[in-house]
ZAKOL-8504 format. One record per residue (C-alpha): x, y, z; residue in one letter. Coordinates in nm, 2 decimals. Layout:
x, y, z, r
X, Y, Z, a
...
This chain:
x, y, z, r
0.15, 3.45, 2.84, m
0.20, 3.32, 3.20, t
0.41, 3.01, 3.21, v
0.32, 2.75, 3.47, s
0.56, 2.55, 3.68, t
0.46, 2.21, 3.53, q
0.77, 2.19, 3.30, k
0.90, 1.84, 3.23, e
1.17, 1.70, 3.01, t
1.13, 1.38, 2.81, f
1.35, 1.17, 2.59, g
1.25, 1.12, 2.23, f
1.12, 0.78, 2.12, q
1.42, 0.60, 1.98, a
1.28, 0.62, 1.63, e
1.24, 1.00, 1.65, i
1.61, 1.03, 1.71, k
1.69, 0.82, 1.41, q
1.44, 1.02, 1.21, l
1.58, 1.36, 1.31, l
1.93, 1.25, 1.20, d
1.78, 1.12, 0.87, l
1.59, 1.44, 0.81, m
1.88, 1.68, 0.87, i
2.13, 1.48, 0.65, h
1.90, 1.34, 0.38, s
1.68, 1.64, 0.30, l
1.92, 1.94, 0.33, y
1.95, 1.97, -0.05, s
1.57, 2.06, -0.05, n
1.55, 2.23, 0.27, k
1.28, 2.48, 0.16, e
1.02, 2.20, 0.20, i
1.02, 2.27, 0.58, f
0.79, 2.56, 0.52, l
0.56, 2.36, 0.29, r
0.52, 2.10, 0.56, e
0.44, 2.35, 0.84, l
0.19, 2.54, 0.62, i
0.03, 2.21, 0.52, s
-0.01, 2.11, 0.89, n
-0.15, 2.46, 0.98, a
-0.40, 2.43, 0.68, s
-0.51, 2.09, 0.81, d
-0.56, 2.23, 1.16, a
-0.78, 2.50, 1.01, a
-0.98, 2.25, 0.80, d
-1.04, 2.04, 1.12, k
-1.16, 2.33, 1.31, l
-1.40, 2.44, 1.04, r
-1.55, 2.09, 1.02, f
-1.58, 2.06, 1.41, e
-1.75, 2.40, 1.42, a
-2.02, 2.28, 1.19, l
-2.17, 2.12, 1.50, s
-2.02, 2.34, 1.76, d
-1.99, 2.70, 1.65, d
-1.86, 2.81, 1.99, a
-1.51, 2.66, 1.88, l
-1.46, 2.97, 1.67, f
-1.44, 3.17, 2.00, e
-1.57, 3.49, 1.82, d
-1.29, 3.46, 1.56, s
-1.43, 3.28, 1.25, p
-1.17, 3.42, 1.00, e
-0.91, 3.13, 0.96, l
-0.56, 3.23, 0.84, k
-0.19, 3.14, 0.87, i
0.05, 3.42, 0.97, f
0.43, 3.40, 0.91, i
0.66, 3.65, 1.09, d
1.03, 3.69, 1.01, v
1.24, 3.85, 1.29, n
1.59, 3.93, 1.18, k
1.71, 4.06, 1.52, d
1.60, 3.74, 1.70, a
1.69, 3.51, 1.39, r
1.35, 3.35, 1.40, t
1.07, 3.25, 1.17, i
0.72, 3.20, 1.33, t
0.44, 3.02, 1.17, i
0.11, 3.08, 1.35, r
-0.24, 2.95, 1.28, d
-0.58, 2.98, 1.45, n
-0.69, 2.63, 1.37, g
-0.81, 2.35, 1.60, i
-0.49, 2.34, 1.81, g
-0.38, 2.05, 2.04, m
-0.39, 1.96, 2.40, d
-0.11, 1.82, 2.61, r
-0.18, 1.46, 2.52, e
-0.19, 1.53, 2.16, e
0.12, 1.71, 2.16, v
0.31, 1.42, 2.32, m
0.14, 1.19, 2.07, e
0.19, 1.38, 1.75, n
0.53, 1.55, 1.83, i
0.71, 1.34, 2.09, g
0.64, 1.00, 1.95, t
0.55, 0.84, 1.61, i
0.22, 0.68, 1.71, a
0.15, 0.51, 1.39, k
0.11, 0.16, 1.28, s
0.40, 0.05, 1.06, g
0.67, 0.25, 1.25, t
0.90, -0.05, 1.29, r
0.85, -0.15, 0.93, q
0.93, 0.20, 0.82, f
1.27, 0.20, 1.00, f
1.34, -0.16, 0.88, k
1.31, -0.03, 0.53, n
1.58, 0.23, 0.56, l
1.88, 0.15, 0.35, t
2.14, 0.41, 0.44, g
2.11, 0.56, 0.09, d
2.01, 0.91, 0.15, q
1.81, 0.96, -0.17, a
1.60, 0.65, -0.12, k
1.56, 0.71, 0.25, d
1.43, 1.07, 0.19, s
1.15, 0.91, -0.02, q
1.06, 0.69, 0.26, l
1.03, 0.99, 0.50, i
0.78, 1.14, 0.25, g
0.57, 0.82, 0.25, q
0.57, 0.81, 0.64, f
0.43, 1.17, 0.67, g
0.64, 1.32, 0.94, v
0.72, 1.65, 0.78, g
0.71, 1.85, 1.10, f
1.06, 1.73, 1.18, y
1.19, 1.89, 0.86, s
1.21, 2.21, 1.05, c
1.53, 2.09, 1.22, f
1.70, 2.10, 0.88, i
1.73, 2.48, 0.91, i
1.66, 2.54, 1.29, a
1.88, 2.45, 1.59, d
1.58, 2.50, 1.82, k
1.22, 2.48, 1.77, v
0.95, 2.61, 2.00, t
0.57, 2.50, 1.96, l
0.30, 2.67, 2.16, c
-0.06, 2.55, 2.12, t
-0.41, 2.55, 2.26, r
-0.70, 2.34, 2.16, k
-1.01, 2.54, 2.04, a
-1.28, 2.57, 2.31, g
-1.06, 2.48, 2.61, m
-0.99, 2.83, 2.75, g
-0.68, 3.03, 2.80, a
-0.54, 2.83, 3.09, e
-0.51, 2.51, 2.88, h
-0.22, 2.59, 2.65, g
0.10, 2.39, 2.63, v
0.45, 2.47, 2.50, c
0.68, 2.21, 2.35, w
1.05, 2.28, 2.29, e
1.35, 2.09, 2.16, s
1.70, 2.14, 2.01, g
1.67, 1.81, 1.82, g
1.93, 1.66, 2.04, d
1.74, 1.36, 2.17, g
1.50, 1.52, 2.42, q
1.22, 1.78, 2.45, y
1.05, 1.98, 2.72, s
0.68, 2.03, 2.79, l
0.52, 2.30, 3.00, e
0.16, 2.41, 3.05, n
0.10, 2.77, 2.97, v
-0.18, 3.02, 2.97, e
-0.25, 3.10, 2.60, r
-0.53, 3.35, 2.49, s
-0.54, 3.24, 2.13, q
-0.64, 2.91, 2.00, r
-0.43, 2.72, 1.75, g
-0.06, 2.67, 1.72, t
0.25, 2.89, 1.70, e
0.58, 2.74, 1.59, i
0.90, 2.94, 1.62, t
1.22, 2.83, 1.45, l
1.55, 2.96, 1.58, h
1.76, 2.95, 1.27, l
2.11, 2.80, 1.23, k
2.39, 3.04, 1.16, e
2.42, 2.95, 0.79, e
2.05, 3.02, 0.72, e
2.07, 3.39, 0.68, d
1.88, 3.39, 0.35, e
1.56, 3.27, 0.52, l
1.56, 3.60, 0.73, l
1.46, 3.79, 0.41, e
1.09, 3.84, 0.36, d
1.11, 3.81, -0.02, w
1.27, 3.46, 0.02, k
1.00, 3.34, 0.25, v
0.73, 3.48, 0.02, q
0.89, 3.30, -0.28, s
0.88, 2.97, -0.10, i
0.52, 3.02, -0.01, v
0.43, 3.10, -0.37, k
0.63, 2.81, -0.50, k
0.50, 2.54, -0.26, y
0.19, 2.66, -0.11, s
0.00, 2.90, -0.34, d
-0.30, 2.67, -0.37, h
-0.37, 2.66, 0.01, i
-0.73, 2.79, 0.04, m
-0.66, 2.96, 0.37, i
-0.48, 3.30, 0.36, p
-0.11, 3.28, 0.43, v
-0.02, 3.63, 0.55, t
0.30, 3.83, 0.63, m
0.37, 4.17, 0.76, n
0.44, 4.44, 0.50, k
0.57, 4.80, 0.56, s
0.35, 5.06, 0.39, v
0.47, 5.43, 0.37, t
0.22, 5.71, 0.32, d
0.36, 5.93, 0.04, e
0.22, 6.25, 0.20, e
0.29, 6.20, 0.57, s
0.59, 5.97, 0.52, k
0.45, 5.76, 0.81, e
0.52, 5.39, 0.79, t
0.26, 5.14, 0.91, t
0.26, 4.76, 0.92, i
-0.01, 4.58, 0.73, e
-0.08, 4.21, 0.68, e
-0.04, 4.10, 0.31, e
-0.18, 3.78, 0.18, t
0.10, 3.59, 0.00, v
-0.09, 3.30, -0.16, n
-0.37, 3.30, -0.41, s
-0.62, 3.12, -0.18, t
-0.79, 2.96, -0.47, q
-0.87, 2.59, -0.45, a
-0.67, 2.43, -0.73, l
-0.94, 2.18, -0.83, w
-1.18, 2.47, -0.90, t
-0.97, 2.61, -1.18, r
-0.98, 2.49, -1.54, s
-0.74, 2.20, -1.62, k
-0.59, 2.40, -1.91, g
-0.49, 2.67, -1.68, d
-0.30, 2.45, -1.43, i
0.06, 2.35, -1.49, k
0.20, 2.01, -1.40, d
0.42, 2.18, -1.14, e
0.11, 2.31, -0.97, e
-0.05, 1.97, -0.96, y
0.26, 1.82, -0.81, n
0.29, 2.07, -0.54, e
-0.07, 2.04, -0.46, f
-0.03, 1.66, -0.43, y
0.27, 1.70, -0.19, k
0.05, 1.93, 0.02, h
-0.23, 1.68, 0.06, i
-0.03, 1.37, 0.07, a
0.27, 1.51, 0.28, h
0.50, 1.33, 0.02, d
0.83, 1.46, -0.10, f
0.81, 1.31, -0.45, e
0.60, 1.41, -0.74, d
0.30, 1.19, -0.81, p
0.30, 0.92, -1.07, m
-0.02, 1.03, -1.23, l
-0.30, 1.28, -1.17, h
-0.67, 1.27, -1.27, m
-0.87, 1.60, -1.27, h
-1.25, 1.55, -1.34, n
-1.55, 1.78, -1.32, r
-1.91, 1.62, -1.34, v
-2.21, 1.85, -1.39, e
-2.58, 1.78, -1.43, g
-2.81, 1.63, -1.17, n
-2.50, 1.56, -0.95, l
-2.21, 1.80, -0.94, e
-1.87, 1.73, -0.80, y
-1.51, 1.77, -0.88, t
-1.24, 1.51, -0.82, s
-0.86, 1.56, -0.82, l
-0.70, 1.22, -0.77, l
-0.33, 1.12, -0.76, f
-0.14, 0.79, -0.78, i
0.19, 0.82, -0.57, p
0.52, 0.72, -0.70, q
0.56, 0.45, -0.43, r
0.34, 0.24, -0.20, a
0.28, 0.42, 0.14, p
0.42, 0.25, 0.45, f
0.06, 0.16, 0.57, d
-0.06, 0.01, 0.24, l
-0.16, -0.32, 0.40, w
-0.38, -0.16, 0.67, d
-0.73, -0.21, 0.53, r
-0.89, -0.08, 0.85, q
-0.73, 0.27, 0.82, n
-0.83, 0.39, 0.48, i
-0.74, 0.76, 0.43, h
-0.59, 0.99, 0.18, g
-0.90, 1.12, 0.00, i
-1.03, 1.44, 0.15, k
-1.40, 1.52, 0.11, l
-1.51, 1.88, 0.07, y
-1.86, 2.03, 0.03, v
-1.85, 2.35, -0.16, r
-1.48, 2.40, -0.08, r
-1.54, 2.34, 0.29, v
-1.33, 2.05, 0.43, f
-1.55, 1.78, 0.59, i
-1.33, 1.48, 0.65, m
-1.03, 1.28, 0.55, d
-1.20, 0.95, 0.49, d
-1.15, 0.74, 0.18, a
-1.36, 0.45, 0.31, e
-1.68, 0.58, 0.15, h
-1.52, 0.75, -0.14, l
-1.31, 0.47, -0.28, l
-1.31, 0.09, -0.23, p
-1.03, -0.06, -0.02, p
-0.83, -0.20, -0.32, y
-0.77, 0.17, -0.43, l
-0.66, 0.28, -0.08, r
-0.32, 0.40, -0.23, f
-0.50, 0.69, -0.40, m
-0.46, 1.04, -0.28, r
-0.67, 1.35, -0.36, g
-0.98, 1.56, -0.30, v
-1.35, 1.52, -0.39, i
-1.56, 1.83, -0.37, d
-1.94, 1.79, -0.38, s
-2.18, 2.08, -0.46, a
-2.48, 1.87, -0.33, d
-2.40, 1.72, -0.01, l
-2.51, 1.90, 0.32, p
-2.23, 2.07, 0.51, l
-2.32, 1.88, 0.82, n
-2.27, 1.53, 0.66, v
-2.14, 1.27, 0.89, s
-1.99, 0.92, 0.84, r
-2.32, 0.77, 0.92, e
-2.50, 0.97, 0.66, i
-2.23, 0.87, 0.41, l
-2.29, 0.50, 0.46, q
-2.62, 0.49, 0.28, n
-2.61, 0.81, 0.07, n
-2.70, 0.77, -0.30, k
-2.51, 1.07, -0.40, q
-2.19, 0.93, -0.23, i
-2.25, 0.60, -0.40, e
-2.26, 0.77, -0.74, k
-1.95, 0.98, -0.67, i
-1.77, 0.66, -0.55, r
-1.87, 0.47, -0.87, n
-1.76, 0.77, -1.09, g
-1.43, 0.79, -0.90, a
-1.35, 0.42, -0.95, v
-1.44, 0.44, -1.31, k
-1.21, 0.74, -1.36, k
-0.92, 0.56, -1.18, v
-0.96, 0.23, -1.38, l
-0.99, 0.43, -1.71, g
-0.67, 0.61, -1.62, s
-0.49, 0.28, -1.55, l
-0.62, 0.13, -1.87, e
-0.49, 0.43, -2.06, s
-0.16, 0.41, -1.88, l
-0.13, 0.04, -1.96, l
-0.19, 0.10, -2.33, k
0.01, 0.42, -2.40, n
0.30, 0.39, -2.13, e
0.35, 0.02, -2.06, p
0.69, 0.09, -1.88, e
0.52, 0.34, -1.64, k
0.24, 0.09, -1.59, y
0.50, -0.17, -1.49, a
0.63, 0.07, -1.23, t
0.28, 0.11, -1.10, f
0.22, -0.26, -1.08, w
0.54, -0.31, -0.89, e
0.42, -0.07, -0.62, q
0.04, -0.14, -0.61, f
-0.03, -0.46, -0.80, g
-0.09, -0.68, -0.49, k
-0.35, -0.42, -0.37, v
-0.52, -0.39, -0.71, l
-0.56, -0.78, -0.71, k
-0.79, -0.73, -0.41, e
-1.04, -0.56, -0.65, g
-1.12, -0.90, -0.79, i
-1.27, -0.99, -0.45, l
-1.40, -0.65, -0.36, d
-1.55, -0.51, -0.67, d
-1.77, -0.77, -0.86, t
-1.91, -0.49, -1.09, s
-1.57, -0.40, -1.23, n
-1.41, -0.74, -1.21, r
-1.36, -0.78, -1.59, e
-1.20, -0.44, -1.61, r
-0.97, -0.51, -1.32, i
-0.88, -0.85, -1.45, a
-0.75, -0.70, -1.77, k
-0.52, -0.48, -1.56, l
-0.36, -0.78, -1.38, l
0.00, -0.87, -1.45, r
0.16, -1.22, -1.40, f
0.48, -1.43, -1.42, s
0.45, -1.73, -1.65, t
0.67, -2.02, -1.75, t
0.74, -1.85, -2.08, h
0.95, -1.58, -1.91, d
1.02, -1.74, -1.57, e
1.12, -1.41, -1.41, v
0.96, -1.30, -1.09, e
0.87, -0.95, -1.22, a
0.51, -0.98, -1.34, s
0.53, -0.94, -1.71, a
0.19, -1.03, -1.90, i
-0.17, -0.99, -1.87, g
-0.45, -1.23, -1.92, l
-0.52, -1.08, -2.26, t
-0.16, -1.15, -2.36, d
-0.19, -1.51, -2.22, y
-0.50, -1.58, -2.43, v
-0.35, -1.44, -2.74, e
-0.04, -1.69, -2.69, r
-0.25, -1.99, -2.62, m
-0.17, -2.30, -2.83, k
-0.41, -2.41, -3.08, e
-0.66, -2.64, -2.93, g
-0.60, -2.50, -2.58, q
-0.93, -2.41, -2.40, d
-0.82, -2.33, -2.05, k
-0.60, -2.08, -1.88, i
-0.36, -2.29, -1.66, f
-0.21, -2.17, -1.35, y
-0.02, -2.29, -1.03, i
-0.02, -2.14, -0.68, t
0.28, -2.17, -0.44, a
0.42, -2.00, -0.14, e
0.72, -1.86, -0.34, s
0.82, -1.78, -0.69, f
1.09, -2.05, -0.67, a
0.85, -2.31, -0.55, a
0.60, -2.22, -0.83, a
0.87, -2.22, -1.10, k
1.03, -2.55, -0.99, n
0.70, -2.74, -0.92, s
0.70, -3.09, -1.08, p
0.34, -3.03, -1.19, h
0.49, -2.82, -1.47, l
0.69, -3.09, -1.63, e
0.43, -3.21, -1.90, i
0.34, -2.84, -1.97, f
0.70, -2.75, -2.04, r
0.74, -3.06, -2.25, k
0.44, -2.96, -2.46, k
0.52, -2.58, -2.46, g
0.20, -2.49, -2.28, i
0.22, -2.16, -2.09, e
0.13, -2.17, -1.72, v
0.08, -1.87, -1.49, i
0.30, -1.87, -1.19, l
0.11, -1.74, -0.88, l
0.31, -1.69, -0.57, h
0.16, -1.41, -0.36, e
-0.08, -1.47, -0.07, q
-0.35, -1.27, -0.23, i
-0.33, -1.51, -0.53, d
-0.49, -1.79, -0.34, e
-0.80, -1.59, -0.30, w
-0.79, -1.42, -0.63, l
-0.83, -1.76, -0.82, v
-1.13, -1.85, -0.61, t
-1.32, -1.55, -0.73, h
-1.17, -1.51, -1.09, l
-1.27, -1.84, -1.23, t
-1.28, -1.74, -1.60, e
-1.16, -1.48, -1.84, f
-1.26, -1.41, -2.20, d
-1.47, -1.72, -2.20, g
-1.17, -1.94, -2.09, k
-1.18, -2.12, -1.75, q
-0.89, -2.08, -1.52, l
-0.76, -2.42, -1.42, q
-0.52, -2.51, -1.14, s
-0.26, -2.77, -1.26, i
-0.23, -2.91, -0.91, t
-0.60, -3.01, -0.87, k
-0.79, -3.30, -1.02, g
-0.72, -3.52, -1.31, d
-0.50, -3.37, -1.58, l
-0.71, -3.29, -1.89, d
-0.53, -3.13, -2.17, l
-0.80, -3.19, -2.41, g
-0.70, -3.14, -2.78, d
-0.34, -3.08, -2.67, l
-0.30, -3.44, -2.59, e
-0.18, -3.70, -2.85, d
-0.43, -3.98, -2.89, e
-0.15, -4.24, -2.91, e
0.00, -4.10, -2.59, e
-0.35, -4.13, -2.42, k
-0.38, -4.49, -2.52, k
-0.03, -4.57, -2.40, q
-0.10, -4.40, -2.06, a
-0.42, -4.59, -2.01, e
-0.24, -4.92, -2.09, k
0.04, -4.85, -1.85, v
-0.21, -4.74, -1.58, s
-0.39, -5.06, -1.61, e
-0.07, -5.27, -1.60, e
0.05, -5.09, -1.28, l
-0.28, -5.10, -1.10, k
-0.16, -5.36, -0.85, p
0.14, -5.16, -0.77, f
-0.06, -4.85, -0.72, a
-0.29, -5.04, -0.49, e
0.01, -5.16, -0.30, r
0.13, -4.81, -0.25, l
-0.21, -4.69, -0.14, k
-0.22, -4.95, 0.12, t
0.13, -4.84, 0.25, a
0.01, -4.48, 0.26, l
-0.34, -4.54, 0.38, e
-0.31, -4.27, 0.65, a
-0.17, -4.00, 0.42, q
-0.34, -4.03, 0.08, v
-0.68, -4.09, -0.06, q
-0.55, -4.26, -0.37, d
-0.25, -4.35, -0.58, v
-0.26, -4.30, -0.96, k
-0.03, -4.35, -1.25, i
0.03, -4.01, -1.42, t
0.16, -3.87, -1.74, h
0.20, -3.52, -1.60, r
0.56, -3.59, -1.49, l
0.86, -3.63, -1.70, t
1.16, -3.61, -1.46, s
1.02, -3.63, -1.11, s
0.91, -3.97, -0.94, p
0.58, -3.85, -0.79, a
0.37, -3.54, -0.70, c
0.07, -3.47, -0.49, l
-0.26, -3.36, -0.64, v
-0.56, -3.21, -0.46, a
-0.91, -3.32, -0.53, d
-1.08, -3.10, -0.80, q
-1.32, -2.95, -0.54, n
-1.07, -2.92, -0.26, a
-0.85, -2.62, -0.20, m
-0.50, -2.60, -0.32, d
-0.23, -2.74, -0.09, a
-0.06, -2.40, -0.07, s
-0.39, -2.23, 0.04, l
-0.45, -2.51, 0.29, e
-0.09, -2.46, 0.44, r
-0.14, -2.09, 0.46, m
-0.47, -2.12, 0.65, l
-0.32, -2.38, 0.89, q
-0.02, -2.14, 0.95, a
-0.26, -1.87, 1.05, s
-0.42, -2.09, 1.31, g
-0.74, -2.18, 1.13, q
-0.89, -2.53, 1.20, s
-0.96, -2.71, 0.87, l
-1.13, -3.04, 0.80, p
-0.89, -3.32, 0.73, a
-0.82, -3.37, 0.35, s
-0.60, -3.62, 0.18, k
-0.41, -3.57, -0.15, p
-0.38, -3.80, -0.44, v
-0.03, -3.93, -0.49, l
0.05, -3.95, -0.87, e
0.35, -4.16, -0.97, i
0.57, -4.14, -1.28, n
0.60, -4.50, -1.43, p
0.91, -4.41, -1.63, e
1.11, -4.30, -1.34, h
1.41, -4.52, -1.21, a
1.29, -4.48, -0.85, l
0.94, -4.60, -0.92, i
1.08, -4.90, -1.11, k
1.31, -4.98, -0.81, h
1.03, -4.96, -0.57, i
0.82, -5.19, -0.79, q
1.09, -5.46, -0.75, g
1.10, -5.43, -0.37, e
0.97, -5.75, -0.22, s
1.04, -5.68, 0.14, d
0.72, -5.53, 0.28, e
0.90, -5.33, 0.55, g
1.15, -5.17, 0.30, q
0.86, -5.11, 0.06, f
0.67, -4.92, 0.32, n
0.98, -4.72, 0.39, e
1.02, -4.63, 0.02, w
0.65, -4.55, 0.00, a
0.69, -4.29, 0.29, n
1.01, -4.14, 0.13, i
0.81, -4.10, -0.20, l
0.52, -3.92, -0.03, f
0.75, -3.70, 0.18, e
0.96, -3.61, -0.12, q
0.65, -3.49, -0.30, s
0.56, -3.27, 0.00, q
0.89, -3.11, 0.01, l
0.90, -3.05, -0.37, s
0.60, -2.84, -0.33, e
0.71, -2.63, -0.04, g
0.52, -2.83, 0.22, g
0.63, -2.90, 0.57, q
0.68, -3.26, 0.70, l
0.50, -3.36, 1.01, d
0.81, -3.55, 1.13, d
1.13, -3.43, 0.95, p
1.36, -3.65, 1.18, a
1.18, -3.96, 1.07, a
1.22, -3.87, 0.70, f
1.60, -3.81, 0.76, v
1.62, -4.15, 0.93, a
1.45, -4.32, 0.65, r
1.68, -4.17, 0.39, v
2.00, -4.24, 0.59, n
1.87, -4.60, 0.64, n
1.84, -4.64, 0.25, m
2.18, -4.48, 0.19, f
2.34, -4.73, 0.43, l
2.16, -5.03, 0.27, k
2.28, -4.91, -0.08, a
2.64, -4.86, 0.03, a
């Protein structure tokens, strides 16, 4: 190898410095994972080369046999991991090793707590296992050349993990990547071949590419010793084996390999389909939401294989966006090896595989909900918001997904989602024919809304929706089990058989008596409201705002406006509580100017009680202060 003179020194991205420190101190108790991560990266590089070579066989450079080689050098105190996969060019080394060029980087570090156990789990989610090598090494040298670029296009990266790294161009005859770890003084055990072999067998036995090490072989007759390469792993694809022959520990290690996670999965699903269409799927649900869960444009995590040949890491065509948290592999026996993303878009076989995978996932979630409700609660905490997107995305499975949804309600009033729609229907009061819900910008705003007052009085359960996705969910999920979902903040309140006939007659009488007062308020608030009505939905608040039955909820309107969308002007209905002392006081106000001030305070109070923003907060404060002074 001839080293060029183009050696440069760079400072690590600030986040890398933080990450290195976190890696070294948080993961030391499980330091063996460094080898698993480096072998996984080498395996990925080999898979990528095999896929690229489907359309350009020259990338193999007359060396089509892919493998990973590990060399332990006791004298130099080094471990070297070498692959002949796709390799990297200079720009890719800088992007993949010198920086964290991923969306969500800032959020990842914002989520760090200082608790080493919790933070090590976040590292796994972020997928930056390369840096785990600094747990056991005080210097790391990485030399690589991208396949097809020629010997003069190699590059070497080196760092002591001390805040900076060097890069230099080199001549490198072999494609692929070679990583040399210069071990710390206290890591003598890793210089034993048996120890390294045991780590490979423990964490990477399922890797389909041979992982080899040198082995000394002595001829009994000549007593001559030669060095041979020995394959350490089994090289059998885990998903091709019978489920009964696979231990949970093997499933867990395979998941960690494909997901680059440091935790065991929450659940796995191993399924083989035979007949007109043959494929095998091995899918996993992680313990926690990945850092990029909300990136709907970058859907990855499901690896597509064709007859055990890796094709692409692309979940977009294999699972719908609302299941983007899934990890795993799907291996088809029928697709062509040269399948492309364009071919996948309109492929009937892919459509059948996708539908089958979705049914398998939903079935597993249904079983988890039924048999392990506490575990399902953990799943919902991590992935519930994303699963709600299925109501919008997957019309064919909407009913199944609806049964998996969890909600907070006025019967428990805790933010953690507790019940499903099936539970709600079973608990409905006699005579109730609707599923009532309220949407708001926060749980507190939903729980404390004045709209709930009559429902609490009558003991009617209301679902409390307080996440952004809920605004869209209720526009697509309009009924469940034959029961209409009804917003309690829209249209006239109709409790049907739950209303007492005597109460209805009394309400109608009061409404008629106060009609002149309502008209007077409507005139004073002509610019803000479309109507003023007497209501019986309130028991302790003076007033509330109600949207028209066909209009969007106020919380959705505010959310869209906050996002910069231009919406047609809409006015709410102001409903007033005739029994409230403030309403009775305003009724007796003869001064028209003061009456108008009270009317505006009433309207603005109602806006605030529902989490809305006032157009002119200073004017509201001035009005209230003025009323305080007059009452003093």
